[in-house]
Structures are given as structure tokens and as C-alpha cells.
N, C-alpha and C positions, 0 to 999 in steps of 0.2 A: 829361205830353208825354213819350216814348220820349228816351235818351240817342242813339239815333242818328245820325248824321253822312251825308250828302251833298255827292260832291263832285263840279262839273259843267265839265267841260272841255272848252268852249268853241272850236271852229271848227281848232284844232290837225292841217290838212291840208296837203298838199303845197304846191296854188296858195298858199295863206295864209306859207308857208314859202320854197320854193324854187320855185315859181311866180311868173303876171306878180303877184303882190302879197306875196310874198314878200319880207322882210327882214331882217338877218342875227340881232337881239335871241331872232326866233323859232326860228329852231333853239339857241338856247342855252334855252329853257325844257322840250324835249326828253329830258331827264333827269331833271330836279326834279319834271315835273312826271309823271312816272310813279313815281318816289319817292313822292309825294306818293297817287298813287292805288293803288298798292299797301297804303301802310300804313292806307290808309282802309281797306280790303277786309280787313285784317290786325286790323285795331279793330272788325270787327261791319259799316261802315259797306257805303254801297254806292256806284257811280259812273258819271254818265252821261255820254257822248261823246257832244256834240250837233257834227251836223255842217250847214255852210250846205249847202244842195243847190238848184241851179239847173236849169233847163230850158235845152233847148242856145237855143230866144226868149229869153234873160234879158235881150239890149240893149233888148228891145223893150217890155219892162214899168218900172213906177215907176221901180223902183230899178234896173238899168240904166242908164235916160237919164239919171238923176242921177250914178252912177258908173259910164262905161261901158267896164268894163274885165271881160272876159268870164271868170270862174273858177268852181272850183268845180260845175262842168256835170256831174253824175249821169252815172254809167256812165265817165267819165274818168280819167284816172290823179290829174288834181289835186286831184277831190272826196277820195282816198281818207286815211287817219288819214299823219300825218308817221314816217316812220322805223319806231322802235321803239316809239311810240303806238299802231300796228295792230295789232303781235303781239302787245303789253298787252293789247288789246282785245276781241279773240280768244281773248285767255283767260279774262280776267276774267272771257269773257259763260259759260263751261260752269261755272264753281265756280257750286253748287248747296246753298242755305243751306234753314231752314225759317223763315219770314215771313210770320207772321200767320196762322198754319193752313194755310200750304201750300208746296212748293216755288217757290224764285223764285233768279234768274238774282242775281249779286253784282253784275255790270255792264251796261249799256243802251248801244246805240247806235241815234241816230234820228236823224233829220236836219229841219232848220230851213229853209223858203224866206227868212225873212227876219231881221232882226234880234229875238232873244230868240227868236220862233218859240214856238207855243202847244205842242207836244209834251212842253216843256220842261215847262208846268203842269198836263199832263197825268201825268207819270211823277212828279212831286211828289204833288200831289192821291193818285194809286193807289199810289203806293209806301211814302211816309210816315205818320204824320208824323214829324218830322228835328228834333229840337233844335237843328242846322245844317245849313245847309244854303253849304258853303265852294264858291266858282265861281274857275274859272284858266282863262288861255288866251290866243289872241290876242284883242285888241280889235278889232276891223272892223265902222267905221259903227255907233257903240254897240250891235254885241252883250254885251257885258261886262254892259252900263247898263240894256239890256233886259232881258236874264235874271237882273238882281238882280229887278228891277223885277214880272215875272213868275212868282217863284220867292217874292218877297213875299206877291203876291196868291195865290198856290196854297198857301202854307202860314204865314201870317198869324204865327205865333207860334215860326219856327223864329227862329233867329238865322242876317242873311245877312254871312257874313265873305267877307274876300278878300284873300291875302297878295301883298306887292304882287311880292316874289321870284319870284311864280310866276306872273303877265300880263304882257303887252308889245304896241307897238304901233306901228305905223311912225310914228306922230305925239307924238311926247313931250306936248306940250300935250290934244293930245285924250284921250290915258290918264289925266293927272290932273287934265282937267275930269271925264272920268266915276268915276277916283274920289271926287274933292270932293264931287260928286250922290249916290254912292251913302253915303259916312257920309253927309250929310244927309238920307236917305231915311230913316235911324235902322240901316243899314249900317256893321258895323266893316271897316274897314282896317288889319291893322298890316303889318309889315316880312314 
């Protein structure tokens, strides 16, 4: 397997930082996640910015009935990446390099309509193989755990890695439960 790395940045959007689902620890992730993304690209890896994305009718969906807080609605300011991450995503998607005999960007921005989302599997499957798939960002309704499972299924030989300092959740117990489950599934959780 190639020694390449993929960093998946999960739900680092305005609504999860300063909007209806925002919390203080989420804002503190901005600089460390930017640094991790820059380092990943500098080492020849790829970055995937994974955006939670919903339609205006969100409250009528199964998820919306369970979590009746309208958020990450496409076309609204809350759907956008937060702060410096938005500028960084724009910058990194412009970096072009040779990959598998073709020119490809160093970073991708894609939407998911549910926790995890199959778009991550498509990118991992198409752009891999990756030696390491690292997850970071905001844990929202199992997004971290679901993305770990999806990435593992899309690239079964990849090491799944989560750095505790690069994830946050409004509910600390929920975050710890997700991290414990990722470790039980064979992922590596480090400081």
C-alpha cells in the first residue's frame, strides 16, 4: 500500500461553531485543524472537508425529527466551513499534483446528508489507497464514528487514526463513547 495519508475534516461548519449547534470547544479547533491540513498536504497527503448538508425541509426528515434543530442548510451562511478553514479549503483545492497518472487536487470539499455520508467512501475509494485515514473535526450525532466505519469499509487496509486534540463535541460523554467504539473497531486514538 502507498504511504499516502488522507485527513478528513468533519463538520467544521459555522452552524456547529457559532450557530445553533455551536459550543466553545469547536472554535478552538480552527487553528489546530488548519495546521494538520497544511501538514498533510505538505507531506503529499490529501484532505477531505466533509460538510453536513441539509435541505430546507430538514425538520421533516428522520434526522430532523430526532434532532429538531435546523442547521447546515445548503445556501445559508451556517452551511459554510468555519473561519480560516473556508479560506484554507479554497487554497488547498487549487493545489494540483500528479496522482495515479493524472492531475488531481490536494483537497476536496464534499457534502454529506447524514452522519458519515457515502461521499466520503467514494473519495476514499477513488483517490486511495491510503496508508492512514485520519479523522478530525466536530463530533455531531455520530459523524466521527460513522465516518470511521465508512472509511474503514472503503479502504480496509488503511489505518484509521483520530487525534483527541483535533476533535470536539458539545457532549463529552458522547465523544468518549465514539472514540472508544472507534478503538474497538481497530482504529487508533492518540492524544
